[in-house]
RODO-2510 file (C-alpha; in nm, 4 decimals, decimal comma):
residues 582
     n   res          X          Y          Z
     1     c     0,0000     0,0000     0,0000
     2     l     0,1186     0,3513    -0,0835
     3     t     0,0470     0,6714     0,1037
     4     s    -0,1657     0,9315    -0,0603
     5     s    -0,1809     1,3042    -0,0056
     6     c    -0,5529     1,3523    -0,0422
     7     p    -0,7278     1,6304     0,1499
     8     i    -0,9186     1,5431     0,4647
     9     p    -1,2732     1,4456     0,3604
    10     p    -1,5725     1,5846     0,5511
    11     f    -1,7226     1,3662     0,8217
    12     q    -2,0589     1,3586     0,6497
    13     i    -1,9087     1,1720     0,3463
    14     s    -2,1449     0,8980     0,2214
    15     f    -2,0017     0,5603     0,1235
    16     n    -2,1305     0,3713    -0,1746
    17     r    -2,2002    -0,0010    -0,1464
    18     k    -1,9405    -0,0791    -0,4081
    19     t    -1,7454    -0,3897    -0,2968
    20     l    -1,3673    -0,3988    -0,3291
    21     k    -1,2493    -0,7574    -0,3651
    22     r    -0,9694    -0,9056    -0,1606
    23     h    -0,7402    -0,9708    -0,4554
    24     q    -0,7950    -0,6082    -0,5675
    25     i    -0,6818    -0,4794    -0,2310
    26     m    -0,3772    -0,7023    -0,2159
    27     h    -0,2564    -0,6350    -0,5683
    28     a    -0,3805    -0,2933    -0,6811
    29     q    -0,1300    -0,0147    -0,6245
    30     r    -0,4042     0,2438    -0,5635
    31     a    -0,6236     0,0234    -0,3447
    32     p    -0,6298     0,2671    -0,0477
    33     l    -0,7184     0,5516    -0,2819
    34     a    -0,9990     0,3464    -0,4365
    35     l    -1,1435     0,2827    -0,0950
    36     l    -1,1083     0,6435     0,0213
    37     e    -1,2880     0,7699    -0,2893
    38     g    -1,6158     0,6400    -0,1514
    39     s    -1,6039     0,2567    -0,1605
    40     t    -1,6915     0,0199     0,1239
    41     l    -1,5848    -0,3404     0,1783
    42     d    -1,8214    -0,6315     0,1886
    43     r    -1,7769    -0,9597     0,3738
    44     k    -2,0207    -1,2435     0,3051
    45     g    -2,2735    -0,9949     0,1691
    46     e    -2,2897    -0,7732     0,4793
    47     s    -2,1917    -0,4080     0,4593
    48     a    -1,8903    -0,3203     0,6686
    49     a    -1,8670     0,0517     0,7311
    50     s    -1,5100     0,1731     0,7427
    51     l    -1,3983     0,4399     0,9802
    52     v    -1,1910     0,5887     0,7076
    53     s    -1,2702     0,9444     0,7937
    54     r    -1,1133     0,8944     1,1364
    55     l    -0,7965     0,7416     0,9908
    56     w    -0,7358     1,0579     0,7940
    57     k    -0,6663     1,2349     1,1212
    58     v    -0,3727     1,0037     1,2062
    59     s    -0,0591     1,2053     1,1494
    60     n     0,1835     0,9134     1,1377
    61     s     0,1680     0,7703     0,7842
    62     t     0,3088     0,4302     0,8909
    63     l     0,0491     0,3867     1,1589
    64     f    -0,2153     0,4919     0,9091
    65     q    -0,1069     0,2252     0,6600
    66     m    -0,1013    -0,0506     0,9244
    67     m    -0,4470     0,0394     1,0469
    68     l    -0,5822     0,0576     0,6910
    69     v    -0,4479    -0,2884     0,5990
    70     t    -0,5971    -0,4272     0,9198
    71     v    -0,9363    -0,2846     0,8300
    72     l    -0,9173    -0,4137     0,4715
    73     l    -0,8153    -0,7678     0,5632
    74     a    -1,0812    -0,7883     0,8315
    75     t    -1,3539    -0,7223     0,5753
    76     v    -1,2487    -0,9566     0,2936
    77     l    -1,1331    -1,2791     0,4592
    78     g    -1,3744    -1,5679     0,4178
    79     d    -1,4971    -1,5951     0,0559
    80     c    -1,2887    -1,7540    -0,2210
    81     g    -1,2351    -1,6280    -0,5703
    82     p    -1,2131    -1,8500    -0,8816
    83     p    -1,0268    -2,1805    -0,8208
    84     p    -0,6732    -2,2134    -0,9593
    85     k    -0,6136    -2,3619    -1,3064
    86     l    -0,4358    -2,6950    -1,2536
    87     p    -0,2116    -2,8333    -1,5315
    88     f    -0,2952    -3,1928    -1,4417
    89     a    -0,6717    -3,1811    -1,3736
    90     s    -0,9919    -2,9895    -1,4409
    91     s    -1,3276    -2,9514    -1,2678
    92     i    -1,5870    -3,2159    -1,3409
    93     n    -1,8635    -2,9542    -1,3718
    94     p    -1,8395    -2,6213    -1,5594
    95     l    -1,7601    -2,3254    -1,3341
    96     y    -1,9416    -1,9997    -1,4041
    97     d    -1,9231    -1,8280    -1,0632
    98     t    -1,6366    -1,6025    -0,9596
    99     e    -1,7074    -1,6162    -0,5830
   100     f    -1,7506    -1,9211    -0,3633
   101     k    -1,8658    -1,9406    -0,0025
   102     t    -1,6510    -2,0847     0,2761
   103     g    -1,6811    -2,4627     0,2785
   104     t    -1,7524    -2,4931    -0,0967
   105     t    -1,6099    -2,8205    -0,2355
   106     l    -1,5194    -2,8701    -0,6028
   107     k    -1,4494    -3,2141    -0,7475
   108     y    -1,1792    -3,2515    -1,0129
   109     t    -1,0731    -3,5244    -1,2595
   110     c    -0,7229    -3,6024    -1,3869
   111     h    -0,6220    -3,5178    -1,7436
   112     p    -0,5370    -3,8015    -1,9888
   113     g    -0,1914    -3,9363    -1,9087
   114     y    -0,2289    -3,8633    -1,5372
   115     g    -0,3277    -4,1070    -1,2619
   116     k    -0,5168    -4,0239    -0,9445
   117     i    -0,3068    -4,0590    -0,6278
   118     n    -0,5036    -3,8604    -0,3700
   119     s    -0,8406    -3,6956    -0,3028
   120     s    -0,9331    -3,4827    -0,6032
   121     r    -1,1325    -3,2175    -0,4162
   122     l    -1,0671    -2,8450    -0,3674
   123     i    -1,2180    -2,6828    -0,0537
   124     c    -1,2675    -2,3102     0,0163
   125     d    -1,1376    -2,2590     0,3739
   126     a    -1,2183    -1,9874     0,6268
   127     k    -0,9200    -1,7811     0,5144
   128     g    -1,0592    -1,7462     0,1638
   129     l    -0,8028    -1,9894     0,0171
   130     w    -0,8514    -2,3019    -0,1923
   131     n    -0,7141    -2,5959     0,0057
   132     y    -0,5916    -2,9040    -0,1841
   133     s    -0,2897    -3,1302    -0,2326
   134     i    -0,1437    -3,2746    -0,5515
   135     f    -0,3784    -3,5560    -0,6441
   136     c    -0,2735    -3,6487    -1,0017
   137     a     0,0630    -3,7877    -1,1122
   138     i     0,1806    -3,8101    -1,4730
   139     a     0,2290    -4,1603    -1,6135
   140     k     0,5873    -4,2738    -1,6716
   141     c     0,7457    -4,5201    -1,9132
   142     e     1,0700    -4,7092    -1,8723
   143     p     1,3480    -4,6284    -2,1217
   144     p     1,2563    -4,7407    -2,4772
   145     p     1,3875    -5,0843    -2,5782
   146     d     1,7026    -5,1180    -2,7864
   147     i     1,6973    -5,2894    -3,1278
   148     r     1,9625    -5,4860    -3,3177
   149     n     2,1467    -5,3052    -3,5956
   150     g     1,9860    -4,9757    -3,4973
   151     k     1,9333    -4,7125    -3,2275
   152     h     1,6767    -4,4665    -3,0965
   153     s     1,6926    -4,0893    -3,0436
   154     g     1,6279    -4,0991    -2,6669
   155     g     1,8812    -4,0041    -2,3985
   156     d     1,9906    -4,1707    -2,0736
   157     q     1,6837    -4,0733    -1,8635
   158     e     1,5643    -4,3177    -1,6000
   159     f     1,2050    -4,2738    -1,7193
   160     y     1,0021    -4,0963    -1,9876
   161     t     0,6833    -3,9097    -1,9101
   162     y     0,3511    -3,9499    -2,0848
   163     a     0,3453    -3,8375    -2,4556
   164     s     0,7261    -3,8565    -2,4901
   165     s     0,8422    -4,0097    -2,8198
   166     v     1,1608    -4,1480    -2,9714
   167     t     1,2608    -4,2257    -3,3299
   168     y     1,4584    -4,5295    -3,4446
   169     s     1,7125    -4,5496    -3,7261
   170     c     1,9088    -4,8422    -3,8734
   171     n     2,2795    -4,8898    -3,9278
   172     p     2,4154    -4,8606    -4,2857
   173     y     2,3061    -5,1361    -4,5274
   174     f     2,0114    -5,2252    -4,3053
   175     s     1,6472    -5,1393    -4,3722
   176     l     1,3952    -5,0365    -4,1092
   177     i     1,0791    -5,2463    -4,0973
   178     g     0,7915    -5,1102    -3,8947
   179     n     0,7100    -4,7684    -3,7484
   180     a     1,0145    -4,5488    -3,6997
   181     s     0,8630    -4,3589    -3,4007
   182     i     0,7013    -4,4853    -3,0799
   183     s     0,5377    -4,2883    -2,7940
   184     c     0,4807    -4,3251    -2,4206
   185     t     0,1105    -4,4035    -2,3719
   186     v    -0,1089    -4,5191    -2,0815
   187     e    -0,2802    -4,8503    -2,0136
   188     n    -0,5441    -4,8922    -1,7421
   189     k    -0,5169    -4,5125    -1,6798
   190     t    -0,1952    -4,5437    -1,4749
   191     i     0,0574    -4,7798    -1,6436
   192     g     0,2937    -4,6214    -1,8944
   193     v     0,3815    -4,8334    -2,2027
   194     w     0,5511    -4,7697    -2,5383
   195     s     0,3267    -4,7896    -2,8447
   196     p     0,3443    -4,9217    -3,1086
   197     n     0,6077    -5,1942    -3,0908
   198     p     0,9574    -5,0815    -3,1886
   199     p     1,0747    -5,1518    -3,5456
   200     i     1,3462    -5,3961    -3,6536
   201     c     1,6497    -5,3471    -3,8766
   202     e     1,7258    -5,6139    -4,1361
   203     k     1,9540    -5,6449    -4,4350
   204     i     1,7395    -5,6785    -4,7500
   205     v     1,8882    -5,7632    -5,0913
   206     c     1,6986    -5,7638    -5,4239
   207     r     1,8492    -5,8810    -5,7514
   208     r     1,9613    -5,6120    -5,9903
   209     s     1,6971    -5,4984    -6,2373
   210     q     1,7375    -5,4669    -6,6168
   211     i     1,8902    -5,1381    -6,7351
   212     p     1,7146    -4,9784    -7,0365
   213     k     1,9232    -4,9402    -7,3518
   214     e     1,9371    -4,6600    -7,6032
   215     g     1,6768    -4,6877    -7,8800
   216     y     1,4290    -4,8472    -7,6454
   217     i     1,1535    -4,7083    -7,4316
   218     l     1,0632    -4,8064    -7,0791
   219     c     0,7328    -4,9912    -7,0426
   220     g     0,6189    -4,9912    -6,6814
   221     s     0,6953    -4,7942    -6,3672
   222     s     1,0282    -4,6138    -6,3581
   223     l     1,0401    -4,6367    -5,9749
   224     i     1,0342    -4,9725    -5,7896
   225     y     1,1003    -5,0699    -5,4270
   226     c     1,2963    -5,3539    -5,2662
   227     e     1,0592    -5,5143    -5,0129
   228     a     1,1302    -5,7063    -4,6909
   229     n     1,0828    -6,0350    -4,8749
   230     n     1,3775    -5,9466    -5,1000
   231     e     1,1414    -5,8867    -5,3936
   232     w     1,0844    -5,5762    -5,6032
   233     y     0,7654    -5,3744    -5,5829
   234     l     0,6172    -5,2779    -5,8320
   235     s     0,6720    -5,5262    -6,1132
   236     l     0,9950    -5,4840    -6,3083
   237     p     0,9543    -5,2623    -6,6162
   238     s     1,0517    -5,3805    -6,9619
   239     c     1,2272    -5,2131    -7,2515
   240     i     1,0754    -5,2271    -7,5982
   241     s     1,2085    -5,1095    -7,9321
   242     m     1,0895    -4,7627    -8,0299
   243     n     0,9262    -4,8062    -8,3734
   244     g     0,6267    -4,5770    -8,3260
   245     c     0,5070    -4,2603    -8,1584
   246     t     0,5369    -4,2124    -7,7860
   247     n     0,4282    -3,9493    -7,5373
   248     l     0,0681    -3,8655    -7,6223
   249     p     0,0270    -3,4958    -7,7073
   250     d    -0,0971    -3,2793    -7,4208
   251     i    -0,4159    -3,1068    -7,5418
   252     s    -0,5530    -2,8572    -7,2940
   253     y    -0,9178    -2,8890    -7,1902
   254     a    -0,9614    -3,2125    -7,3891
   255     s    -1,0028    -3,5831    -7,3122
   256     w    -0,9391    -3,8876    -7,5280
   257     e    -1,2334    -4,0766    -7,6691
   258     r    -1,2953    -4,4259    -7,5371
   259     n    -1,1650    -4,6928    -7,7717
   260     d    -1,0816    -5,0614    -7,7830
   261     y    -0,7659    -5,0322    -7,5757
   262     n    -0,6628    -4,8359    -7,2713
   263     l    -0,4325    -4,5517    -7,3684
   264     s    -0,2679    -4,5474    -7,0261
   265     d    -0,1315    -4,9006    -7,0885
   266     h     0,0340    -4,8021    -7,4153
   267     k     0,3737    -4,6403    -7,4297
   268     i     0,4201    -4,6682    -7,8052
   269     f     0,1771    -4,6339    -8,0937
   270     e     0,2341    -4,7738    -8,4407
   271     i     0,2722    -4,5452    -8,7395
   272     g    -0,0718    -4,4518    -8,8788
   273     t    -0,2510    -4,4829    -8,5440
   274     e    -0,5289    -4,2237    -8,5194
   275     l    -0,6516    -4,1099    -8,1806
   276     k    -0,9668    -3,8996    -8,1375
   277     y    -1,0426    -3,6635    -7,8547
   278     l    -1,3235    -3,4406    -7,7288
   279     c    -1,3270    -3,0947    -7,5801
   280     k    -1,4344    -3,0923    -7,2155
   281     p    -1,7709    -2,9419    -7,1148
   282     g    -1,7578    -2,5640    -7,1438
   283     y    -1,5006    -2,5765    -7,4257
   284     r    -1,5196    -2,6073    -7,8024
   285     p    -1,2752    -2,6596    -8,0930
   286     a    -1,0843    -2,3444    -8,1814
   287     l    -1,0881    -2,4355    -8,5513
   288     d    -1,3424    -2,6077    -8,7714
   289     e    -1,1223    -2,9153    -8,8073
   290     p    -1,1391    -3,2802    -8,6886
   291     l    -1,0435    -3,3502    -8,3287
   292     s    -0,7840    -3,6213    -8,3859
   293     v    -0,4076    -3,6790    -8,4058
   294     t    -0,2186    -3,9362    -8,6146
   295     c     0,1229    -4,1008    -8,5660
   296     q     0,3405    -4,0037    -8,8662
   297     e     0,6341    -4,1876    -9,0249
   298     n     0,8754    -3,9476    -8,8574
   299     l     0,7446    -4,0854    -8,5281
   300     t     0,5702    -3,7585    -8,4353
   301     w     0,2032    -3,6745    -8,3912
   302     t     0,0164    -3,4425    -8,6238
   303     s    -0,0751    -3,1017    -8,4811
   304     s    -0,3912    -3,0936    -8,2711
   305     n    -0,6922    -2,8649    -8,2867
   306     e    -0,6954    -2,6777    -7,9566
   307     c    -1,0002    -2,6379    -7,7297
   308     e    -1,1115    -2,2983    -7,6082
   309     r    -1,3813    -2,1685    -7,3758
   310     v    -1,7419    -2,1471    -7,4970
   311     c    -1,8617    -1,7868    -7,5337
   312     c    -2,1773    -1,6424    -7,3785
   313     p    -2,3723    -1,3522    -7,5340
   314     t    -2,2703    -1,0053    -7,4216
   315     p    -2,5518    -0,8643    -7,2052
   316     d    -2,7049    -0,5231    -7,2607
   317     l    -2,5751    -0,3170    -6,9705
   318     e    -2,8495    -0,0545    -6,9886
   319     n    -2,9807     0,0251    -6,6386
   320     i    -2,7231    -0,2221    -6,4979
   321     r    -2,4592    -0,1432    -6,2392
   322     i    -2,1964    -0,4198    -6,2162
   323     m    -2,0878    -0,4759    -5,8558
   324     n    -1,8473    -0,7660    -5,9122
   325     e    -1,7439    -0,9907    -6,1967
   326     r    -1,4937    -1,2598    -6,2922
   327     r    -1,3745    -1,2807    -6,6498
   328     y    -1,1356    -1,5047    -6,8394
   329     f    -1,0139    -1,2921    -7,1270
   330     t    -1,0064    -1,5240    -7,4276
   331     g    -0,9564    -1,2654    -7,6981
   332     r    -1,2499    -1,4032    -7,8941
   333     c    -1,5453    -1,2987    -7,6773
   334     v    -1,6286    -1,0650    -7,3912
   335     y    -1,7717    -1,3325    -7,1634
   336     a    -1,6906    -1,7041    -7,1708
   337     y    -1,7596    -2,0230    -6,9750
   338     g    -1,6804    -1,9748    -6,6065
   339     d    -1,7395    -1,5970    -6,6028
   340     y    -1,9964    -1,4503    -6,3680
   341     i    -2,1523    -1,1104    -6,3039
   342     s    -2,2988    -0,9679    -5,9832
   343     y    -2,5057    -0,6574    -6,0519
   344     t    -2,7774    -0,4221    -5,9324
   345     c    -3,0266    -0,2120    -6,1252
   346     d    -3,1119     0,1550    -6,1439
   347     e    -3,4085     0,2843    -5,9490
   348     g    -3,7380     0,1554    -6,0845
   349     y    -3,5827    -0,1648    -6,2204
   350     y    -3,5248    -0,5123    -6,0837
   351     p    -3,2636    -0,7735    -6,1870
   352     v    -3,4140    -1,0602    -6,3851
   353     s    -3,1851    -1,3172    -6,2176
   354     v    -3,2103    -1,4116    -5,8519
   355     d    -3,0056    -1,1819    -5,6254
   356     g    -2,8648    -1,0138    -5,9362
   357     e    -2,6143    -1,2931    -6,0079
   358     s    -2,5609    -1,4750    -6,3391
   359     s    -2,2896    -1,7082    -6,4627
   360     c    -2,1862    -1,8354    -6,8050
   361     h    -2,2478    -2,2119    -6,8261
   362     t    -2,1085    -2,4947    -7,0332
   363     d    -2,3740    -2,4635    -7,3038
   364     g    -2,2897    -2,0972    -7,3679
   365     t    -2,5947    -1,9562    -7,1908
   366     w    -2,6344    -1,7411    -6,8825
   367     k    -2,7903    -1,9093    -6,5809
   368     p    -3,0348    -1,8481    -6,4328
   369     k    -3,0860    -1,5693    -6,6890
   370     m    -2,8791    -1,3275    -6,8915
   371     p    -2,7968    -1,0202    -6,6821
   372     a    -3,0647    -0,7606    -6,7487
   373     c    -3,2804    -0,5084    -6,5688
   374     e    -3,6503    -0,4812    -6,6348
   375     p    -3,8928    -0,2222    -6,5014
   376     v    -4,1069    -0,3145    -6,2103
   377     c    -4,4675    -0,4004    -6,2868
   378     s    -4,6733    -0,0975    -6,3884
   379     y    -5,0259    -0,0454    -6,2655
   380     p    -5,2442    -0,3539    -6,3201
   381     p    -5,4905    -0,3713    -6,6089
   382     s    -5,8407    -0,2260    -6,5752
   383     i    -6,1533    -0,4411    -6,5812
   384     a    -6,5104    -0,3676    -6,6969
   385     h    -6,7657    -0,3002    -6,4243
   386     g    -6,4940    -0,3131    -6,1574
   387     h    -6,1679    -0,1637    -6,0296
   388     y    -5,8649    -0,2503    -5,8156
   389     k    -5,9147    -0,1446    -5,4554
   390     e    -5,5543    -0,2025    -5,3398
   391     v    -5,2229    -0,1944    -5,5282
   392     i    -4,8829    -0,2612    -5,3672
   393     l    -4,5979    -0,1870    -5,6077
   394     i    -4,2981    -0,0965    -5,3893
   395     t    -4,2003    -0,4555    -5,3177
   396     p    -4,0121    -0,7315    -5,5041
   397     y    -4,3474    -0,9046    -5,5636
   398     p    -4,6178    -0,6405    -5,6294
   399     e    -4,9831    -0,7352    -5,6014
   400     a    -5,3231    -0,5917    -5,6911
   401     t    -5,6665    -0,6733    -5,5481
   402     y    -5,9878    -0,6115    -5,7447
   403     e    -6,3532    -0,5556    -5,6541
   404     c    -6,6685    -0,5182    -5,8676
   405     d    -6,9232    -0,2408    -5,8987
   406     e    -7,2633    -0,2846    -5,7375
   407     g    -7,4761    -0,5389    -5,9195
   408     y    -7,1748    -0,7379    -6,0425
   409     v    -6,9895    -1,0321    -5,8948
   410     l    -6,6183    -1,1216    -5,9243
   411     a    -6,5251    -1,4214    -6,1386
   412     g    -6,1677    -1,5437    -6,0867
   413     c    -5,8983    -1,4679    -5,8280
   414     a    -5,9454    -1,1300    -5,6637
   415     t    -5,5666    -1,0768    -5,6260
   416     i    -5,3015    -1,1040    -5,8979
   417     y    -4,9252    -1,0967    -5,8444
   418     c    -4,6315    -0,9579    -6,0369
   419     k    -4,3423    -1,2016    -6,0803
   420     s    -4,0534    -1,1811    -6,3213
   421     f    -4,1750    -0,8284    -6,3957
   422     h    -4,5056    -0,9433    -6,5438
   423     w    -4,8518    -0,9851    -6,4000
   424     q    -4,8721    -1,3606    -6,3721
   425     h    -5,2434    -1,4058    -6,4390
   426     a    -5,5194    -1,2260    -6,6247
   427     p    -5,7265    -1,0004    -6,3981
   428     p    -6,0643    -1,1278    -6,2784
   429     q    -6,3893    -1,0386    -6,4544
   430     c    -6,6996    -0,8746    -6,3149
   431     k    -7,0106    -1,0652    -6,4196
   432     a    -7,3561    -0,9049    -6,4233
   433     l    -7,6232    -1,0159    -6,1737
   434     c    -7,9776    -1,0546    -6,3107
   435     l    -8,2829    -1,0656    -6,0875
   436     k    -8,5147    -1,3609    -6,0961
   437     p    -8,7756    -1,3102    -6,3753
   438     e    -9,1417    -1,3129    -6,2733
   439     i    -9,3469    -1,5533    -6,4883
   440     v    -9,7290    -1,5623    -6,4456
   441     n    -9,8787    -1,9078    -6,4980
   442     g    -9,5334    -2,0525    -6,5471
   443     r    -9,2003    -2,1490    -6,3825
   444     l    -8,8240    -2,1450    -6,4472
   445     s    -8,6029    -2,4414    -6,5279
   446     v    -8,3513    -2,3150    -6,2660
   447     d    -8,5001    -2,1338    -5,9691
   448     k    -8,2657    -1,8891    -5,7905
   449     d    -8,2832    -1,5396    -5,6447
   450     q    -8,0050    -1,4114    -5,8740
   451     y    -7,8391    -1,5262    -6,1924
   452     v    -7,4837    -1,4570    -6,3098
   453     e    -7,3959    -1,3567    -6,6644
   454     p    -7,4192    -1,5485    -6,9027
   455     e    -7,6547    -1,7960    -6,7319
   456     n    -7,9701    -1,8901    -6,9225
   457     v    -8,3025    -2,0324    -6,8070
   458     t    -8,5929    -2,1955    -6,9844
   459     i    -8,9545    -2,0853    -6,9332
   460     e    -9,2002    -2,3677    -6,8660
   461     c    -9,5723    -2,2739    -6,8628
   462     d    -9,8396    -2,4320    -6,6445
   463     s   -10,0886    -2,6806    -6,7893
   464     g   -10,3260    -2,5148    -7,0345
   465     y   -10,0871    -2,2293    -7,1035
   466     g    -9,8373    -2,1791    -7,3832
   467     v    -9,5187    -1,9723    -7,4188
   468     v    -9,5446    -1,6570    -7,6226
   469     g    -9,1898    -1,5712    -7,7306
   470     l    -8,8598    -1,7608    -7,7025
   471     k    -8,8504    -2,0161    -7,4226
   472     s    -8,4779    -1,9651    -7,3393
   473     i    -8,3516    -1,6298    -7,2070
   474     t    -7,9956    -1,5264    -7,1058
   475     c    -7,8596    -1,2932    -6,8381
   476     s    -7,6768    -1,0195    -7,0305
   477     e    -7,3871    -0,7911    -6,9378
   478     k    -7,6400    -0,5080    -6,8911
   479     r    -7,8028    -0,7026    -6,6054
   480     t    -8,1152    -0,7605    -6,8201
   481     w    -8,2627    -1,0736    -6,9750
   482     y    -8,2151    -1,1254    -7,3453
   483     p    -8,4129    -1,1620    -7,5652
   484     e    -8,7435    -1,0083    -7,4479
   485     m    -8,9081    -1,1860    -7,1564
   486     p    -9,1710    -1,4401    -7,2817
   487     r    -9,5120    -1,4872    -7,1171
   488     c    -9,7541    -1,7725    -7,0612
   489     e   -10,1059    -1,7378    -7,2164
   490     w   -10,4054    -1,9639    -7,2004
   491     e   -10,4521    -2,1959    -7,4963
   492     a   -10,8116    -2,2929    -7,5986
   493     p   -10,8477    -2,6612    -7,6827
   494     e   -10,9057    -2,7449    -8,0487
   495     g   -11,2722    -2,6825    -8,1588
   496     c   -11,3550    -2,4260    -7,8899
   497     e   -11,2671    -2,1348    -8,1162
   498     q   -11,5538    -2,2057    -8,3606
   499     q   -11,8526    -2,2350    -8,1376
   500     a   -11,9543    -2,2570    -7,7797
   501     l   -12,1838    -2,5532    -7,7192
   502     p   -12,3868    -2,5890    -7,4053
   503     g   -12,3630    -2,8867    -7,1787
   504     r   -12,1012    -3,1617    -7,2174
   505     k   -11,9185    -3,0121    -7,5204
   506     l   -11,8727    -2,6791    -7,3414
   507     m   -11,6972    -2,8528    -7,0548
   508     q   -11,4238    -2,9573    -7,2924
   509     c   -11,3308    -2,5913    -7,3428
   510     f   -11,2887    -2,5028    -6,9742
   511     p   -11,0647    -2,6477    -6,7042
   512     n   -11,3380    -2,6997    -6,4409
   513     p   -11,7231    -2,7041    -6,4040
   514     d   -11,7362    -2,3663    -6,2252
   515     n   -11,5919    -2,1949    -6,5309
   516     v   -11,8539    -2,3700    -6,7487
   517     k   -12,1329    -2,2426    -6,5233
   518     m   -12,0066    -1,8851    -6,5480
   519     a   -11,9683    -1,9165    -6,9235
   520     l   -12,3322    -2,0314    -6,9579
   521     e   -12,4577    -1,7366    -6,7562
   522     v   -12,2650    -1,4997    -6,9769
   523     y   -12,3973    -1,6798    -7,2824
   524     k   -12,7533    -1,6178    -7,1698
   525     l   -12,6774    -1,2460    -7,1577
   526     s   -12,5577    -1,2312    -7,5189
   527     p   -12,8851    -1,0833    -7,6632
   528     e   -12,8758    -0,8015    -7,4142
   529     i   -12,5092    -0,7484    -7,4879
   530     d   -12,5841    -0,7128    -7,8595
   531     l   -12,8286    -0,4330    -7,7820
   532     l   -12,5858    -0,2601    -7,5502
   533     e   -12,3172    -0,2837    -7,8131
   534     l   -12,5166    -0,0637    -8,0447
   535     e   -12,5859     0,1968    -7,7809
   536     i   -12,2650     0,2126    -7,5793
   537     q   -11,9157     0,2277    -7,7125
   538     g   -11,6005     0,2731    -7,5086
   539     k   -11,7848     0,2423    -7,1764
   540     m   -11,7917    -0,0045    -6,8846
   541     i   -12,1076    -0,1347    -6,7146
   542     h   -12,0760    -0,3016    -6,3723
   543     s   -12,3576    -0,4995    -6,2140
   544     g   -12,2946    -0,7537    -5,9403
   545     k   -12,0299    -1,0028    -6,0406
   546     i   -12,0405    -0,9095    -6,4109
   547     t   -11,8532    -0,6161    -6,5653
   548     i   -11,8979    -0,5376    -6,9361
   549     i   -11,6381    -0,3305    -7,1224
   550     f   -11,6974    -0,1910    -7,4717
   551     p   -11,3971    -0,0414    -7,6500
   552     k   -11,4368     0,1937    -7,9419
   553     r   -11,5093     0,0362    -8,2780
   554     g   -11,2120    -0,0103    -8,5048
   555     k   -11,2126     0,0915    -8,8666
   556     k   -11,1297    -0,2517    -9,0118
   557     r   -11,2595    -0,4919    -8,7513
   558     r   -11,5816    -0,5665    -8,5714
   559     l   -11,6442    -0,4164    -8,2291
   560     v   -11,4867    -0,6316    -7,9588
   561     g   -11,5971    -0,6190    -7,5968
   562     f   -11,4980    -0,7875    -7,2708
   563     i   -11,7099    -0,9330    -6,9932
   564     q   -11,5516    -0,9954    -6,6506
   565     y   -11,7198    -1,2561    -6,4356
   566     g   -11,5395    -1,3171    -6,1110
   567     s   -11,1789    -1,4098    -6,1959
   568     l   -11,2651    -1,4863    -6,5617
   569     l   -11,2533    -1,2447    -6,8505
   570     f   -11,4568    -1,3257    -7,1625
   571     c   -11,4097    -1,1836    -7,5097
   572     i   -11,7124    -1,0628    -7,7105
   573     s   -11,6491    -1,0646    -8,0861
   574     t   -11,7671    -1,2393    -8,3995
   575     i   -11,6640    -1,5716    -8,2393
   576     p   -11,8301    -1,7261    -7,9357
   577     l   -11,7220    -1,6298    -7,5884
   578     a   -11,3959    -1,7737    -7,4628
   579     p   -11,1941    -1,6966    -7,1441
   580     i   -10,8672    -1,5062    -7,1849
   581     s   -10,5782    -1,4235    -6,9450
   582     w   -10,6720    -1,1844    -6,6695
***
């Protein structure tokens, strides 16, 4: 601890609850100053107020330092900091805490190559120290064994510790068989042994191989090995007379075609031998000539047609900003197989390839697409009798949602999406809604409240009634039925139009007896009606259940009148009475 010449603090100084650790006090040069600047000490979580302000009044600096150290040590003894890092063992469980209470016990395990010789526990004692004894000992091996006709690199040590290694070498004219190096390892966790077994040195002699002569070529491996069984490995090569071409020409980016024999097994090719080859994927012949070479009489191969990279089309760089690219300059094209471009587009445009990256492939095309920038999707197309209610364009995948005007219904998907800079599907259509037609004395083939364009229905009249107009009508775009709505009118049975006969024959002209009765009563009134016809024109007479109507006389036709009796309406003309629609 060092003395400090700080001014005397006021007695009302307040101390923070900041804890100063024991190792900080013992090792930090300015520990007293740190305390006097407003820190307190903490022991086992309880605040210990320091009478620091009183110590400032001590005039003797030595006495001040002794008293300060006494106060500091009294407040920090007890808890332990992090346990020490041992070179021979480590804690069984992970340690995350930095403080441990008195009495805390940690269990350790020995590292590989060490054996346990004592209790492997660390205990935090009352003095705040970790208490333990050496409990792991490193495994030891005896000196490595000696071998005949050789030696090892080890010294004269009495023992070798775990992981030590030595290397063996043989005397001249002897060959080493086995592993040259062995290491000190552990068996049963405590016993040190050398592994693997040491090598041996033996004298190995192989018979002398044939020496190639001039004018011959070597057929086989040029490097062979004398094995422990006094035999050569690989097989001895042979020498054959050179009466053909050797050393196949090296053609870049090409491979030989498959043929009846393996080219790798041939060292010489007869005069006239023709060998064909192919350019590798991504390459093509530089010249429009055959891809083959032939062995000539001068024992040389004819010149070969070289292979060069396949070219890709040069992209239009309008609205493109190239961020990165790799190019192999061939001299024949701007971009070739293996080149790639990473690019972005000007505002309002999107790259046609994913993430703005394209590469030139083996077939001479850009994948996934040639670099290009296309404008984002414009506003979606308009539709008849409808409109789009929501359009989202500022996104990589714009979308538009449609709705129809009142009286129309949407046919198709309400939302369409823009992908690859085009609206992917045709917009939906708005189909007209037609109300259910009202048919008197009839019915519809399909009965619904509403019908959607271009639905059609067929009119079917009740018994005794016939359709006037076309039976089939269609719901049109104008929300009306086309053609004109038909109607159902009563149809008199055959023979009733000529005369009205009383009794049984009259019943054939009417659907029920009540109508016949009313018709007879009207028939009885016909003389009176004839008189009234002469006197009254264009007037209506009402008496009880019967109402007589006389329209004005036409120029070219006889006067026609109407008699209403209950729910029936009868026609008065040159023909007998007959009921009509009412």
